[in-house]
C-alpha positions as a Markdown table, in Angstrom:
| # | Residue | x | y | z |
|---|---|---|---|---|
| 1 | Met | 7.4 | -1.3 | -36.9 |
| 2 | Arg | 8.8 | -3.2 | -33.9 |
| 3 | Asp | 6.4 | -4.4 | -31.2 |
| 4 | Leu | 8.0 | -3.0 | -28.0 |
| 5 | Ala | 5.3 | -4.6 | -25.8 |
| 6 | Glu | 7.1 | -8.0 | -26.2 |
| 7 | Lys | 9.8 | -6.7 | -23.9 |
| 8 | Trp | 7.4 | -6.3 | -21.0 |
| 9 | Pro | 6.0 | -9.2 | -18.9 |
| 10 | Pro | 2.3 | -9.8 | -19.4 |
| 11 | Val | 0.1 | -8.2 | -16.7 |
| 12 | Pro | -1.2 | -11.0 | -14.5 |
| 13 | Asp | -4.9 | -11.6 | -14.0 |
| 14 | Trp | -4.9 | -9.8 | -10.6 |
| 15 | Lys | -8.2 | -11.4 | -9.5 |
| 16 | Asn | -6.6 | -14.9 | -9.6 |
| 17 | Ala | -2.9 | -14.2 | -9.2 |
| 18 | Ser | -1.5 | -15.8 | -6.1 |
| 19 | Ile | 1.9 | -17.0 | -5.0 |
| 20 | Gln | 2.1 | -19.7 | -2.3 |
| 21 | Phe | 5.5 | -20.1 | -0.7 |
| 22 | His | 6.4 | -21.7 | 2.7 |
| 23 | Asp | 2.9 | -21.2 | 4.1 |
| 24 | Thr | 3.0 | -17.6 | 3.0 |
| 25 | Thr | 0.4 | -16.2 | 0.5 |
| 26 | Ile | 1.0 | -13.3 | -1.8 |
| 27 | Gly | -1.9 | -11.8 | -3.7 |
| 28 | Thr | -3.9 | -8.6 | -4.4 |
| 29 | Ala | -6.1 | -6.8 | -1.9 |
| 30 | Ala | -8.9 | -5.6 | -4.2 |
| 31 | Gly | -11.9 | -3.4 | -3.9 |
| 32 | Leu | -10.4 | -0.9 | -1.4 |
| 33 | Ser | -11.1 | 2.8 | -1.6 |
| 34 | Gln | -7.9 | 4.9 | -1.5 |
| 35 | Leu | -7.6 | 8.7 | -0.9 |
| 36 | Leu | -4.4 | 10.8 | -1.0 |
| 37 | Val | -5.0 | 13.6 | 1.6 |
| 38 | Ser | -2.7 | 16.6 | 1.8 |
| 39 | Gly | -2.7 | 19.6 | 4.2 |
| 40 | Asp | -4.3 | 19.8 | 7.6 |
| 41 | Ile | -4.5 | 16.1 | 8.5 |
| 42 | Asp | -6.3 | 16.7 | 11.8 |
| 43 | Ala | -9.1 | 18.6 | 10.0 |
| 44 | Trp | -9.5 | 15.7 | 7.5 |
| 45 | Ser | -9.6 | 13.2 | 10.4 |
| 46 | Gln | -12.5 | 15.2 | 12.0 |
| 47 | Ala | -14.3 | 15.6 | 8.7 |
| 48 | Ser | -13.9 | 11.9 | 7.7 |
| 49 | Gly | -14.4 | 10.3 | 11.0 |
| 50 | Val | -11.1 | 8.3 | 10.7 |
| 51 | Ala | -9.7 | 8.7 | 14.2 |
| 52 | Gly | -6.2 | 8.0 | 15.4 |
| 53 | Ser | -2.8 | 8.8 | 14.4 |
| 54 | Pro | -1.7 | 7.7 | 10.8 |
| 55 | Ala | 0.4 | 4.6 | 10.9 |
| 56 | Gly | 4.1 | 4.3 | 9.8 |
| 57 | Ala | 5.7 | 1.3 | 8.1 |
| 58 | Ser | 6.2 | -0.7 | 11.3 |
| 59 | Ser | 2.8 | 0.1 | 12.8 |
| 60 | Ile | 0.0 | -2.4 | 12.6 |
| 61 | Val | -3.3 | -1.2 | 11.3 |
| 62 | Thr | -6.6 | -3.0 | 11.7 |
| 63 | Gly | -10.2 | -2.5 | 10.7 |
| 64 | Asp | -12.0 | -1.4 | 7.6 |
| 65 | Arg | -10.8 | 2.3 | 7.7 |
| 66 | Tyr | -7.4 | 3.6 | 8.5 |
| 67 | Ala | -4.7 | 6.0 | 7.4 |
| 68 | Val | -1.0 | 5.7 | 6.8 |
| 69 | Arg | 1.4 | 8.6 | 6.9 |
| 70 | Leu | 3.4 | 9.4 | 3.8 |
| 71 | Ala | 4.8 | 12.8 | 4.9 |
| 72 | Arg | 4.2 | 15.4 | 7.7 |
| 73 | Asp | 1.2 | 16.8 | 5.8 |
| 74 | Arg | 0.2 | 13.8 | 3.6 |
| 75 | Ile | -1.5 | 10.5 | 4.2 |
| 76 | Leu | -3.1 | 7.6 | 2.3 |
| 77 | Ala | -6.5 | 6.8 | 3.7 |
| 78 | Val | -7.8 | 3.3 | 2.9 |
| 79 | Ser | -11.3 | 1.9 | 3.4 |
| 80 | Ala | -13.3 | -1.1 | 2.5 |
| 81 | Ala | -16.2 | 1.2 | 1.6 |
| 82 | Pro | -16.0 | 4.5 | -0.3 |
| 83 | Phe | -15.2 | 7.6 | 1.8 |
| 84 | Gly | -17.8 | 10.3 | 2.1 |
| 85 | Thr | -15.2 | 13.0 | 1.5 |
| 86 | Ala | -15.3 | 14.5 | -2.0 |
| 87 | Ala | -12.2 | 14.9 | -4.1 |
| 88 | Gly | -10.8 | 18.5 | -4.3 |
| 89 | Trp | -9.9 | 21.3 | -2.0 |
| 90 | His | -11.8 | 21.7 | 1.3 |
| 91 | Lys | -12.1 | 25.0 | 3.1 |
| 92 | Glu | -11.0 | 23.2 | 6.4 |
| 93 | Gly | -7.5 | 23.2 | 4.9 |
| 94 | Phe | -6.9 | 19.9 | 3.2 |
| 95 | Ala | -7.1 | 18.5 | -0.4 |
| 96 | Val | -8.3 | 15.0 | -1.3 |
| 97 | Ser | -7.4 | 13.0 | -4.4 |
| 98 | Thr | -9.0 | 9.7 | -5.3 |
| 99 | Val | -6.2 | 7.2 | -6.1 |
| 100 | Asp | -8.3 | 3.9 | -6.2 |
| 101 | Thr | -7.2 | 3.0 | -9.8 |
| 102 | Gly | -3.7 | 4.6 | -9.4 |
| 103 | Leu | -2.3 | 2.3 | -6.7 |
| 104 | His | -2.2 | -1.5 | -6.8 |
| 105 | Ile | -2.3 | -3.2 | -3.4 |
| 106 | Phe | -0.4 | -6.4 | -2.7 |
| 107 | Glu | -0.8 | -8.4 | 0.5 |
| 108 | Ile | 1.9 | -10.7 | 1.8 |
| 109 | Asp | 0.6 | -12.9 | 4.7 |
| 110 | Gly | 2.5 | -15.6 | 6.4 |
| 111 | Pro | 5.7 | -16.6 | 8.2 |
| 112 | Trp | 8.0 | -15.9 | 5.3 |
| 113 | Met | 6.9 | -12.2 | 5.1 |
| 114 | Pro | 9.8 | -10.9 | 7.2 |
| 115 | Glu | 12.3 | -12.6 | 4.8 |
| 116 | Ile | 10.6 | -10.9 | 1.8 |
| 117 | Leu | 10.6 | -7.6 | 3.7 |
| 118 | Ala | 14.3 | -8.0 | 4.5 |
| 119 | Arg | 15.1 | -8.7 | 0.8 |
| 120 | Ala | 13.0 | -5.8 | -0.5 |
| 121 | Thr | 14.0 | -3.0 | 1.9 |
| 122 | Thr | 16.5 | -1.8 | 4.5 |
| 123 | Leu | 13.6 | -1.3 | 7.0 |
| 124 | Asp | 14.2 | -2.6 | 10.5 |
| 125 | Pro | 10.8 | -4.2 | 11.2 |
| 126 | Asn | 11.3 | -3.6 | 15.0 |
| 127 | Asp | 12.0 | 0.2 | 14.5 |
| 128 | Asn | 9.1 | 2.6 | 14.7 |
| 129 | Thr | 8.8 | 4.7 | 11.6 |
| 130 | Ala | 6.7 | 7.8 | 11.2 |
| 131 | Ser | 6.2 | 7.2 | 7.4 |
| 132 | Ala | 4.9 | 4.2 | 5.5 |
| 133 | Ala | 6.5 | 5.6 | 2.3 |
| 134 | Leu | 9.7 | 3.7 | 1.4 |
| 135 | Phe | 11.8 | 2.1 | -1.3 |
| 136 | Phe | 10.6 | -1.5 | -1.8 |
| 137 | Ala | 12.3 | -3.9 | -4.2 |
| 138 | Gly | 13.6 | -1.0 | -6.2 |
| 139 | Val | 10.4 | 1.1 | -6.5 |
| 140 | Asn | 8.6 | 3.7 | -4.4 |
| 141 | Ala | 5.9 | 2.1 | -2.3 |
| 142 | Ile | 3.7 | 2.5 | 0.7 |
| 143 | Val | 4.3 | -0.4 | 3.1 |
| 144 | Tyr | 2.7 | -1.2 | 6.5 |
| 145 | Arg | 1.6 | -4.1 | 8.6 |
| 146 | Tyr | -2.1 | -5.1 | 8.4 |
| 147 | Gly | -4.1 | -7.1 | 10.9 |
| 148 | Gly | -1.1 | -8.6 | 12.7 |
| 149 | Thr | 2.6 | -9.0 | 12.7 |
| 150 | Ala | 2.8 | -11.6 | 9.8 |
| 151 | Cys | 1.0 | -9.5 | 7.2 |
| 152 | Ile | 2.0 | -6.5 | 5.2 |
| 153 | Arg | 0.2 | -4.5 | 2.5 |
| 154 | Ile | 2.2 | -2.8 | -0.3 |
| 155 | His | 0.7 | 0.0 | -2.4 |
| 156 | Val | 2.6 | 0.6 | -5.6 |
| 157 | Asp | 1.8 | 2.6 | -8.8 |
| 158 | Cys | -0.3 | 0.4 | -11.1 |
| 159 | Gly | 2.3 | 0.7 | -13.8 |
| 160 | Leu | 4.9 | -0.9 | -11.6 |
| 161 | Ala | 2.7 | -3.7 | -10.3 |
| 162 | Pro | 3.7 | -6.3 | -13.0 |
| 163 | Tyr | 7.4 | -5.6 | -12.2 |
| 164 | Leu | 6.9 | -6.0 | -8.5 |
| 165 | Trp | 4.9 | -9.2 | -9.1 |
| 166 | Gln | 7.7 | -10.6 | -11.2 |
| 167 | Trp | 10.2 | -9.6 | -8.5 |
| 168 | Leu | 8.1 | -11.5 | -5.9 |
| 169 | Glu | 7.9 | -14.6 | -8.1 |
| 170 | Gln | 11.7 | -14.6 | -8.4 |
| 171 | Val | 12.2 | -14.2 | -4.6 |
| 172 | Cys | 9.8 | -17.0 | -3.9 |
| 173 | Ser | 11.1 | -19.5 | -6.4 |
């Protein structure tokens, strides 16, 4: 029987994988808790204590807990520590799904980030967007600025992470 796995690139060791290019660092943001929340977002915000409006792709998020908008009634909540909100349906009108192991998070930080963003998407970085969900380098992703204007985080399905890593290596070579 043919080994079809030989067609796929090997999965990098995410803990040590890093690309350095023109004073820009690309790596993995590990250890973050991720929740997909659907329904009454205001009710979830009150129950979780994560205040503020969810960010879009051009918004800058800071801190250890924040939310990014995916659709009118759906957000991705990200935290350095686990959320206290249980997975499942809540009587307040929202549902929570834990996606910690379902989405891989890349972080691109440095002066070459806008060039990578321009090659990966049609997003105008100066245009305010309501949603952080977009097409990035040929795959569906969640993209937003983190901590400042020179850093973005990209959440992508774990199965697509090796492809996106290979794409980033090609762009930065």
